[in-house]
Residue frames relative to the residue before (quaternion, step in Angstrom):
aa qw qx qy qz dx dy dz
M 1.0000 0.0000 0.0000 0.0000 0.00 0.00 0.00
A 0.2597 -0.7684 0.5668 0.1444 3.55 -0.60 1.12
M 0.2560 0.7596 -0.5651 0.1954 3.57 -0.73 1.03
D 0.5432 -0.5360 0.5180 0.3864 3.49 -1.33 0.35
L 0.2935 -0.8052 0.4921 0.1530 3.57 -0.65 1.05
S 0.2465 0.7545 -0.5677 0.2182 3.61 1.01 0.68
I 0.6169 -0.5787 0.3891 0.3649 3.53 -1.11 0.72
S 0.6908 0.4884 -0.2998 0.4409 3.60 0.81 -0.95
R 0.6623 0.4925 -0.3201 0.4652 3.61 0.93 -0.78
F 0.6374 0.5188 -0.3257 0.4675 3.58 0.96 -0.83
W 0.6482 0.5246 -0.3125 0.4549 3.59 0.97 -0.86
R 0.6561 0.5090 -0.3181 0.4575 3.62 0.97 -0.81
K 0.7136 0.4388 -0.2513 0.4849 3.60 1.10 -0.61
K 0.3750 0.7874 -0.4495 0.1930 3.60 1.24 -0.06
V 0.6096 0.5650 -0.3695 0.4154 3.62 1.02 -0.69
S 0.7383 0.3868 -0.2449 0.4954 3.60 0.77 -0.93
V 0.6613 0.5203 -0.3137 0.4401 3.60 1.07 -0.64
Y 0.7883 0.3485 -0.1763 0.4754 3.60 0.80 -0.97
R 0.8010 0.3294 -0.1545 0.4755 3.59 0.99 -0.71
L 0.3904 -0.7504 0.4557 0.2773 3.58 1.29 0.14
Y 0.2445 0.7564 -0.5526 0.2503 3.53 0.65 1.20
G 0.0953 -0.7562 0.6452 0.0538 3.50 -1.20 0.67
S 0.3987 -0.6853 0.5325 0.2963 3.56 -1.24 -0.22
R 0.2065 -0.7541 0.6129 0.1143 3.55 -1.15 0.75
C 0.3865 -0.7092 0.5470 0.2200 3.53 -0.91 1.01
K 0.3712 -0.7426 0.5166 0.2097 3.58 -0.76 1.05
A 0.6336 0.5433 -0.3325 0.4391 3.60 1.20 -0.42
C 0.8325 0.1702 -0.0720 0.5223 3.62 0.75 -1.00
G 0.5055 -0.6983 0.3924 0.3206 3.60 1.26 -0.16
K 0.4686 0.6793 -0.4505 0.3406 3.63 1.23 -0.06
V 0.2606 -0.7493 0.5939 0.1338 3.55 -1.15 0.79
H 0.1313 -0.8138 0.5659 0.0158 3.55 -0.92 0.99
Y 0.0069 0.7543 -0.6563 -0.0180 3.54 -1.20 0.67
P 0.4761 -0.2650 -0.8239 0.1559 1.51 -1.57 1.94
P 0.7091 -0.4526 0.3060 0.4456 3.59 -1.25 0.30
K 0.2370 -0.7656 0.5882 0.1083 3.55 -1.10 0.81
K 0.4516 -0.6595 0.5252 0.2920 3.56 -1.28 0.37
A 0.7693 0.1100 -0.0742 0.6250 3.57 1.28 -0.42
C 0.5104 -0.6501 0.4705 0.3090 3.58 -1.06 0.74
P 0.3705 -0.7458 0.5044 0.2280 3.62 -0.70 1.01
Y 0.6327 0.5415 -0.3316 0.4434 3.61 1.24 -0.27
C 0.8348 0.1507 -0.0549 0.5266 3.58 0.78 -1.01
G 0.5055 -0.6898 0.3975 0.3325 3.59 1.26 -0.16
S 0.4438 0.7032 -0.4548 0.3189 3.59 1.25 -0.07
R 0.2911 -0.7394 0.5807 0.1771 3.54 -1.19 0.65
D 0.5286 0.6137 -0.4011 0.4278 3.57 1.32 0.19
L 0.2176 0.7781 -0.5469 0.2194 3.56 0.17 1.35
E 0.2133 -0.7593 0.6003 0.1325 3.54 -1.21 0.56
L 0.4657 -0.6602 0.5190 0.2792 3.55 -1.14 0.73
I 0.0207 0.7989 -0.6001 0.0338 3.60 -0.82 0.96
E 0.4349 -0.6570 0.5420 0.2924 3.55 -1.19 0.55
L 0.3347 -0.7578 0.5320 0.1753 3.55 -0.84 1.02
P 0.6143 -0.5362 0.4128 0.4058 3.60 -1.19 0.44
K 0.4188 -0.7207 0.5024 0.2297 3.58 -1.10 0.73
R 0.7251 0.3463 -0.2274 0.5500 3.60 1.28 -0.13
G 0.1005 0.7924 -0.5969 0.0755 3.51 -1.16 0.64
K 0.5275 -0.6099 0.4904 0.3305 3.55 -1.35 -0.19
L 0.4194 -0.6848 0.5397 0.2526 3.54 -1.01 0.84
L 0.2322 -0.7945 0.5501 0.1107 3.57 -0.58 1.18
S 0.7749 -0.1119 0.1407 0.6059 3.55 1.00 -0.89
Y 0.0480 -0.7958 0.6013 0.0531 3.58 -1.20 0.35
T 0.1786 -0.7551 0.6187 0.1233 3.51 -1.33 0.31
T 0.3235 -0.7251 0.5790 0.1852 3.54 -1.23 0.54
I 0.1317 -0.7856 0.6022 0.0541 3.56 -0.86 0.99
Y 0.1813 -0.8049 0.5612 0.0660 3.55 -0.66 1.17
A 0.6848 0.4426 -0.2721 0.5109 3.59 1.11 -0.65
V 0.0849 0.8123 -0.5635 0.1244 3.57 -0.13 1.32
P 0.6461 -0.5192 0.3739 0.4162 3.61 -1.19 0.40
E 0.7157 -0.4952 0.3008 0.3899 3.54 -1.21 0.64
G 0.7171 0.4664 -0.2648 0.4451 3.61 0.82 -0.93
A 0.7007 0.4646 -0.2625 0.4735 3.60 1.20 -0.38
R 0.3294 0.7919 -0.4737 0.2000 3.62 1.22 0.06
P 0.6511 0.5097 -0.3536 0.4373 3.67 0.89 -0.69
K 0.6891 0.4764 -0.2789 0.4695 3.60 1.18 -0.49
S 0.4799 0.6834 -0.4300 0.3433 3.61 1.27 -0.03
P 0.5643 -0.2094 -0.7981 0.0289 1.62 -1.94 1.56
V 0.3487 -0.7006 0.5843 0.2148 3.53 -1.33 0.39
Y 0.2174 -0.7775 0.5814 0.1009 3.56 -0.99 0.89
F 0.0706 -0.7628 0.6417 0.0376 3.56 -1.06 0.85
G 0.1082 -0.8223 0.5578 0.0307 3.54 -0.99 0.86
L 0.3597 -0.6451 0.6219 0.2603 3.50 -1.35 0.44
I 0.0724 -0.8332 0.5470 -0.0364 3.54 -0.51 1.26
D 0.2713 -0.7485 0.5894 0.1371 3.54 -0.89 1.04
L 0.1577 -0.8086 0.5637 0.0590 3.57 -0.53 1.21
G 0.6290 -0.5346 0.3282 0.4592 3.57 1.28 0.17
I 0.8011 0.2281 -0.1185 0.5406 3.58 0.74 -1.02
T 0.7802 -0.0094 -0.0097 0.6254 3.58 1.28 -0.27
K 0.3725 -0.6915 0.5643 0.2542 3.54 -1.32 0.16
V 0.1072 -0.7837 0.6094 0.0542 3.57 -1.11 0.72
V 0.2834 -0.6910 0.6303 0.2120 3.52 -1.29 0.47
A 0.1302 0.8016 -0.5665 0.1398 3.57 -0.68 1.07
E 0.5693 -0.5676 0.4630 0.3734 3.52 -1.29 0.38
L 0.3051 -0.7197 0.5958 0.1843 3.54 -1.12 0.77
T 0.0969 -0.8082 0.5807 0.0132 3.56 -0.95 0.89
D 0.7825 0.3203 -0.2531 0.4702 3.56 -1.33 0.20
V 0.3647 0.7069 -0.5098 0.3277 3.56 1.02 0.85
A 0.1950 -0.8136 0.5406 0.0883 3.57 -0.17 1.30
D 0.7926 0.0904 -0.0107 0.6029 3.56 1.06 -0.78
K 0.4817 -0.6894 0.4597 0.2853 3.57 -0.70 1.10
N 0.6239 0.5634 -0.3374 0.4237 3.61 1.09 -0.66
S 0.5899 0.5672 -0.3765 0.4342 3.61 1.24 -0.28
L 0.5997 0.5346 -0.3646 0.4707 3.60 1.25 -0.27
K 0.1482 0.7700 -0.6015 0.1528 3.53 -0.57 1.21
E 0.5656 -0.5828 0.4546 0.3656 3.53 -1.10 0.67
G 0.7755 0.3445 -0.2640 0.4586 3.55 -0.98 0.90
I 0.5342 0.6157 -0.4402 0.3765 3.63 1.15 -0.21
E 0.4873 -0.6463 0.4991 0.3094 3.56 -1.20 0.53
V 0.0748 -0.7826 0.6179 0.0156 3.55 -1.01 0.90
E 0.1674 -0.7847 0.5901 0.0895 3.57 -1.22 0.51
A 0.5158 -0.6487 0.4767 0.2931 3.54 -1.18 0.69
V 0.0385 0.7718 -0.6326 0.0520 3.55 -1.04 0.90
L 0.4387 -0.6601 0.5330 0.2963 3.57 -1.19 0.53
R 0.0054 0.7895 -0.6129 0.0301 3.55 -0.97 0.90
R 0.5147 -0.6250 0.4992 0.3085 3.53 -1.12 0.76
T 0.1303 -0.8214 0.5524 0.0563 3.57 -0.88 0.92
R 0.8151 -0.0411 0.0897 0.5709 3.58 1.02 -0.73
E 0.1577 -0.7542 0.6243 0.1287 3.56 -1.23 0.46
D 0.2942 -0.7301 0.5932 0.1691 3.54 -0.90 1.00
R 0.3202 -0.7960 0.4838 0.1723 3.55 -0.26 1.25
D 0.6257 0.5483 -0.3446 0.4348 3.61 1.09 -0.59
S 0.7907 0.3009 -0.1528 0.5108 3.58 0.83 -0.97
G 0.4430 -0.6941 0.4589 0.3338 3.59 1.17 -0.43
L 0.4655 0.6892 -0.4370 0.3425 3.58 1.29 0.03
I 0.1964 -0.7510 0.6212 0.1073 3.55 -0.98 0.93
Y 0.2530 -0.7800 0.5601 0.1177 3.57 -0.77 1.07
Y 0.0878 -0.7650 0.6372 0.0318 3.53 -1.02 0.91
L 0.0696 -0.7740 0.6271 0.0530 3.56 -1.21 0.56
L 0.4967 -0.6035 0.5173 0.3485 3.53 -1.25 0.38
K 0.0010 -0.7479 0.6634 -0.0231 3.51 -0.99 0.95
F 0.3757 -0.7135 0.5358 0.2504 3.58 -1.23 0.17
R 0.1034 -0.7811 0.6137 0.0507 3.55 -1.06 0.79
P 0.5929 -0.5417 0.4383 0.4036 3.56 -1.19 0.44
V 0.4751 -0.6594 0.4978 0.3027 3.58 -0.99 0.82
M 0.4394 -0.6930 0.5129 0.2520 3.53 -0.93 0.98
V 0.2654 -0.7508 0.5850 0.1536 3.56 -0.89 0.94
H 0.1927 -0.7884 0.5783 0.0834 3.58 -0.64 1.18
R 0.1434 -0.8052 0.5723 0.0599 3.55 -0.80 0.99
């Protein structure tokens, strides 16, 4: 998620960042993530905040090898298109031990993961990412 990482801006976005909230248009029924103030499909401003499902199916993914200098230890980074049933989201994939375990159609779940620490303020930033669902045998 590209954003200015100021403390106040991050705090204002906490509902959609930490709790996976989206918005549903009351006029046409479309669901959006992140939440919108107006529906991009019909233009209505009559939207309601809804909590999105925490599990979904991986539709597609990509691997990014060219990462910013501070993120080199985390390279490569995986991003996936995830179908939550009522909407689709693009999110970082985490806890990927083996790239071969990423396959279209696998079930994934939302988890909070540490992304950055602001050394000046001491603030630790977390974001929702998706990981493959663990199969218990």
